[in-house]
Every structure is written in C-alpha cells, then in structure tokens.
C-alpha positions as a Python dict, from the first residue, in 0.01 Angstrom:
ca = {
    (1, 'M'): (0, 0, 0),
    (2, 'A'): (-30, 163, 304),
    (3, 'R'): (95, 548, 279),
    (4, 'S'): (422, 486, 462),
    (5, 'T'): (493, 139, 239),
    (6, 'T'): (447, 401, -96),
    (7, 'N'): (669, 662, 82),
    (8, 'Q'): (929, 418, 194),
    (9, 'L'): (935, 312, -207),
    (10, 'A'): (966, 630, -305),
    (11, 'T'): (1249, 657, -85),
    (12, 'Y'): (1419, 393, -232),
    (13, 'E'): (1349, 440, -575),
    (14, 'R'): (1521, 815, -570),
    (15, 'S'): (1876, 687, -409),
    (16, 'Y'): (1863, 399, -688),
    (17, 'R'): (1854, 680, -947),
    (18, 'E'): (2119, 917, -754),
    (19, 'L'): (2312, 569, -728),
    (20, 'A'): (2269, 490, -1051),
    (21, 'A'): (2366, 785, -1163),
    (22, 'Q'): (2704, 821, -946),
    (23, 'L'): (2790, 485, -1125),
    (24, 'A'): (2760, 636, -1448),
    (25, 'D'): (2994, 876, -1385),
    (26, 'I'): (3273, 655, -1304),
    (27, 'G'): (3362, 581, -1623),
    (28, 'F'): (3620, 290, -1784),
    (29, 'I'): (3627, -21, -1513),
    (30, 'A'): (3924, -260, -1616),
    (31, 'S'): (3806, -596, -1531),
    (32, 'G'): (4029, -797, -1270),
    (33, 'S'): (4105, -728, -912),
    (34, 'L'): (4385, -522, -715),
    (35, 'A'): (4611, -660, -429),
    (36, 'L'): (4840, -504, -192),
    (37, 'R'): (5134, -725, -179),
    (38, 'H'): (5468, -780, 5),
    (39, 'N'): (5728, -1025, -106),
    (40, 'R'): (6005, -1222, -14),
    (41, 'C'): (6344, -1225, -236),
    (42, 'G'): (6587, -1451, -315),
    (43, 'T'): (6854, -1330, -103),
    (44, 'K'): (6897, -1595, 226),
    (45, 'T'): (7083, -1325, 436),
    (46, 'C'): (6785, -1035, 368),
    (47, 'R'): (6549, -910, 699),
    (48, 'C'): (6270, -1076, 475),
    (49, 'H'): (6416, -1434, 567),
    (50, 'A'): (6478, -1285, 907),
    (51, 'D'): (6255, -1398, 1251),
    (52, 'P'): (6037, -1247, 1227),
    (53, 'P'): (6028, -1126, 882),
    (54, 'Q'): (5990, -795, 713),
    (55, 'L'): (5893, -891, 391),
    (56, 'H'): (5935, -583, 56),
    (57, 'G'): (5697, -414, -22),
    (58, 'P'): (5398, -287, -42),
    (59, 'Y'): (5343, -403, -441),
    (60, 'W'): (5018, -346, -634),
    (61, 'Q'): (4964, -631, -833),
    (62, 'W'): (4701, -677, -1075),
    (63, 'T'): (4506, -985, -1141),
    (64, 'A'): (4278, -1115, -1440),
    (65, 'K'): (4188, -1341, -1643),
    (66, 'V'): (4345, -1304, -2060),
    (67, 'N'): (4236, -1583, -2321),
    (68, 'A'): (4155, -1798, -2030),
    (69, 'K'): (4488, -1757, -1882),
    (70, 'T'): (4570, -1618, -1510),
    (71, 'V'): (4802, -1280, -1584),
    (72, 'N'): (4954, -1122, -1287),
    (73, 'R'): (5115, -743, -1324),
    (74, 'R'): (5294, -579, -1083),
    (75, 'L'): (5211, -181, -1123),
    (76, 'N'): (5431, 67, -1077),
    (77, 'L'): (5182, 401, -879),
    (78, 'D'): (5450, 638, -767),
    (79, 'P'): (5408, 970, -864),
    (80, 'P'): (5582, 1078, -1133),
    (81, 'L'): (5879, 1324, -1052),
    (82, 'N'): (5859, 1684, -1107),
}
C-alpha cells in the first residue's frame, strides 16, 4: 500500500474508534421512533377545521412494535413546574 493510503486508513480507524467511544457513552436507547405531530379535534367549529386549518400541537408521539402490534403513545415532555 502507498504511504498516503496507509495514513488515510489510520485516520479512518482513529475516527472510527472515537465515534465508537461516543456511542458507548450514550446509554439507554429505546426502540421505536419519535415524531412531532399536529392533530385535528372533533369540534367542527374549531380553528383546526378552518380554511386554512390551524392544527393543534405540536405533540410528541412514540411508535413501536410491542408483541407484534404497533403501539402509539403521546408523550408529555413539558418541563415540571417549580
């Protein structure tokens, strides 16, 4: 291998080891996905049914497969009041 190729591989290997160390420090990761959602309500005279609509939200929603079924949960991520 050429010297430049060897240096490049060494650089990639150092970068890989640094990234692997950062990933190890992340900790617990839950399965599923998080999405920001905007919803409509059931009240026909609400602003969310206007033209153009002003949807309610944003709300964080977690979705995952649990025992072969899709589970959706709206998360309350508001900070606690002190």
